[in-house]
C-alpha positions as CSV (number, residue, x, y, z in Angstrom):
1,X,25.5,-59.7,-53.0
2,X,25.5,-56.1,-54.3
3,X,21.8,-55.7,-53.8
4,X,22.2,-57.0,-50.2
5,X,24.8,-54.2,-49.5
6,X,22.5,-51.6,-51.0
7,X,19.7,-52.9,-48.8
8,X,22.0,-52.6,-45.7
9,X,22.8,-49.0,-46.7
10,X,19.1,-48.2,-46.8
11,X,18.5,-49.9,-43.5
12,X,21.4,-47.8,-42.0
13,X,19.7,-44.6,-43.1
14,X,16.5,-45.7,-41.3
15,X,18.6,-46.3,-38.2
16,X,20.0,-42.8,-38.4
17,X,16.6,-41.3,-38.4
18,X,15.7,-43.4,-35.3
19,X,18.9,-43.0,-33.3
20,X,19.4,-40.4,-30.6
21,X,22.9,-41.6,-29.7
22,X,25.5,-39.6,-31.6
23,X,28.1,-42.3,-31.1
24,X,25.8,-44.8,-32.9
25,X,25.2,-42.3,-35.7
26,X,29.0,-42.0,-36.2
27,X,29.4,-45.8,-36.3
28,X,26.6,-45.9,-38.9
29,X,28.1,-43.2,-41.1
30,X,31.5,-45.1,-40.9
31,X,29.8,-48.3,-42.2
32,X,28.2,-46.3,-45.0
33,X,31.6,-44.9,-45.9
34,X,33.1,-48.4,-46.2
35,X,30.1,-49.6,-48.3
36,X,30.1,-46.7,-50.8
37,X,33.9,-46.7,-51.1
38,X,34.2,-50.3,-51.9
39,X,31.0,-50.9,-53.9
40,X,32.5,-49.5,-57.2
41,X,35.2,-52.3,-57.0
42,X,32.4,-54.8,-57.3
43,X,30.7,-53.1,-60.3
44,X,33.6,-52.0,-62.5
45,X,36.7,-53.5,-63.9
46,X,39.4,-53.1,-61.3
47,X,42.5,-51.1,-62.3
48,X,45.2,-49.5,-60.2
49,X,43.7,-46.0,-60.4
50,X,40.3,-47.3,-59.2
51,X,41.7,-49.4,-56.5
52,X,43.9,-46.6,-55.1
53,X,41.1,-44.1,-55.1
54,X,38.7,-46.5,-53.5
55,X,41.2,-47.3,-50.7
56,X,41.8,-43.6,-50.1
57,X,38.1,-43.0,-49.9
58,X,37.6,-45.9,-47.6
59,X,40.4,-44.7,-45.3
60,X,39.0,-41.2,-45.1
61,X,35.3,-42.2,-44.8
62,X,35.7,-45.2,-42.5
63,X,38.6,-44.2,-40.2
64,X,39.8,-40.5,-40.4
65,X,36.4,-38.7,-40.4
66,X,34.8,-40.9,-37.7
67,X,37.8,-40.5,-35.4
68,X,37.6,-36.8,-35.9
69,X,33.9,-36.8,-35.0
70,X,34.5,-39.0,-31.9
71,X,37.2,-36.5,-30.8
72,X,34.8,-33.6,-31.3
73,X,32.1,-35.5,-29.4
74,X,34.4,-36.0,-26.4
75,X,35.6,-32.4,-26.4
76,X,32.1,-31.0,-26.6
77,X,30.8,-33.5,-24.0
78,X,27.6,-34.3,-25.9
79,X,26.3,-37.8,-26.2
80,X,22.7,-37.7,-27.3
81,X,20.3,-35.7,-29.5
82,X,17.9,-35.1,-26.7
83,X,15.4,-32.6,-28.2
84,X,15.3,-32.9,-32.0
85,X,13.1,-30.5,-33.9
86,X,11.2,-33.5,-35.2
87,X,10.5,-36.4,-32.8
88,X,11.9,-39.8,-33.6
89,X,8.6,-41.6,-34.4
90,X,7.7,-38.8,-36.8
91,X,11.3,-38.9,-38.2
92,X,10.9,-42.7,-39.0
93,X,7.6,-42.0,-40.7
94,X,9.1,-39.2,-42.8
95,X,12.1,-41.5,-43.6
96,X,9.8,-44.2,-44.9
97,X,8.0,-41.6,-47.0
98,X,11.4,-40.5,-48.3
99,X,12.3,-44.1,-49.1
100,X,9.1,-44.6,-51.0
101,X,9.7,-41.4,-53.0
102,X,13.3,-42.6,-53.8
103,X,12.0,-45.9,-55.1
104,X,9.4,-44.1,-57.2
105,X,11.9,-41.7,-58.6
106,X,14.2,-44.6,-59.5
107,X,11.5,-46.2,-61.6
108,X,10.6,-42.9,-63.3
109,X,14.2,-41.9,-64.3
110,X,14.5,-45.1,-66.4
111,X,18.3,-45.3,-65.6
112,X,18.1,-49.1,-65.4
113,X,17.8,-49.4,-69.1
114,X,20.8,-47.3,-69.9
115,X,23.1,-48.4,-67.0
116,X,22.0,-51.9,-66.4
117,X,21.5,-51.4,-62.6
118,X,18.5,-52.3,-60.5
119,X,16.0,-49.8,-59.2
120,X,17.3,-50.5,-55.6
121,X,20.8,-49.4,-56.7
122,X,19.4,-46.1,-58.0
123,X,17.0,-45.5,-55.0
124,X,19.7,-46.1,-52.3
125,X,21.8,-43.0,-53.1
126,X,18.7,-40.8,-53.5
127,X,17.5,-42.0,-50.0
128,X,21.0,-41.3,-48.5
129,X,20.9,-37.8,-49.8
130,X,17.4,-37.3,-48.5
131,X,18.4,-38.7,-45.1
132,X,21.5,-36.4,-44.9
133,X,19.4,-33.3,-45.6
134,X,16.7,-34.5,-43.2
135,X,19.3,-34.9,-40.4
136,X,20.7,-31.4,-41.1
137,X,17.2,-29.8,-40.9
138,X,15.6,-31.8,-38.1
139,X,18.4,-32.1,-35.5
140,X,19.7,-29.4,-33.2
141,X,23.1,-30.6,-32.3
142,X,26.0,-29.4,-34.5
143,X,27.6,-32.8,-34.5
144,X,24.5,-34.5,-35.8
145,X,24.4,-31.9,-38.6
146,X,27.9,-32.8,-39.6
147,X,26.9,-36.5,-39.7
148,X,24.0,-35.5,-41.9
149,X,26.4,-33.6,-44.2
150,X,28.6,-36.7,-44.5
151,X,25.6,-39.0,-45.2
152,X,24.5,-36.6,-48.0
153,X,28.1,-36.6,-49.5
154,X,28.1,-40.4,-49.3
155,X,24.9,-40.4,-51.3
156,X,26.5,-38.3,-54.0
157,X,29.5,-40.6,-54.0
158,X,27.4,-43.7,-54.3
159,X,25.3,-42.3,-57.1
160,X,28.4,-41.5,-59.1
161,X,29.8,-44.9,-58.4
162,X,26.6,-46.6,-59.5
163,X,26.4,-44.7,-62.8
164,X,30.2,-45.0,-63.4
165,X,30.5,-41.4,-64.6
166,X,33.6,-40.5,-66.5
167,X,36.4,-39.1,-64.2
168,X,33.9,-39.4,-61.4
169,X,36.3,-40.7,-58.8
170,X,38.8,-37.9,-59.4
171,X,36.0,-35.3,-58.8
172,X,34.8,-37.1,-55.7
173,X,38.3,-37.3,-54.3
174,X,38.3,-33.5,-54.3
175,X,34.9,-33.6,-52.5
176,X,36.4,-35.9,-49.9
177,X,39.1,-33.4,-49.2
178,X,36.6,-30.6,-48.8
179,X,34.6,-32.7,-46.4
180,X,37.8,-33.5,-44.4
181,X,38.5,-29.8,-44.1
182,X,34.9,-29.1,-43.2
183,X,34.9,-31.6,-40.4
184,X,38.2,-30.4,-39.1
185,X,37.1,-26.8,-39.0
186,X,33.7,-27.8,-37.5
187,X,35.5,-29.7,-34.8
188,X,37.6,-26.7,-33.9
189,X,34.5,-24.5,-34.0
190,X,32.6,-26.9,-31.7
191,X,35.4,-26.8,-29.2
192,X,35.3,-23.1,-29.0
193,X,31.5,-23.0,-28.9
194,X,31.5,-25.5,-26.0
195,X,34.1,-23.5,-24.0
196,X,32.3,-20.2,-24.5
197,X,28.6,-21.1,-24.4
198,X,28.7,-24.5,-22.8
199,X,26.6,-26.2,-25.5
200,X,26.5,-27.0,-29.2
201,X,22.8,-26.7,-29.7
202,X,22.4,-24.8,-33.0
203,X,18.9,-23.6,-32.1
204,X,20.2,-21.9,-28.9
205,X,23.0,-20.4,-30.9
206,X,20.5,-18.9,-33.3
207,X,18.5,-17.4,-30.4
208,X,21.7,-16.0,-29.0
209,X,22.5,-14.4,-32.3
210,X,19.0,-12.9,-32.6
211,X,19.2,-11.5,-29.0
212,X,22.6,-9.9,-29.8
213,X,21.2,-8.2,-32.9
214,X,18.2,-6.9,-30.9
215,X,20.5,-5.6,-28.2
216,X,22.6,-3.7,-30.7
217,X,19.4,-2.0,-32.0
């Protein structure tokens, strides 16, 4: 059962690399949030502290953050990642290479002997972090970059949950709050960017900044 959920998480990362619809990406990251929040309950002895923190994480990752992203998407009026820096067929190929590297790394770290988890459970969070960074680098829309950041944070959360690090969930709750603030501020920033420049393409904003600097010179 647990390995099946981890396999679904890996598949969702591949879907993120292949999807141009921002709405679909938000739905996928919401699914990942539910999975990584509740998986620790399947692996560890359940106590009240663990249960409460897992439910809070699930609420933030599955409901609050996606709703904020949907609101930002409606305000900005953006629906698709039309012109990514890296095309979608190439993105899928790179993602498969990243998955292969994550599986290889999981076998090299030899964490299965010390933690009793499978190679798949170690590779999945590594692949999530890779996918998050790849989305941030390869996509031009600011909203897709936020999705990538959340996927990266989900990977960190999942890795900590798999290893069962001491006081891990308390630290991660602080990370969740940071992410919540980040998405809120980003949503406000996207709103103002859309009103002033009529787009949220980070590449165009970079060009605008460079033109401004040259004009000042």
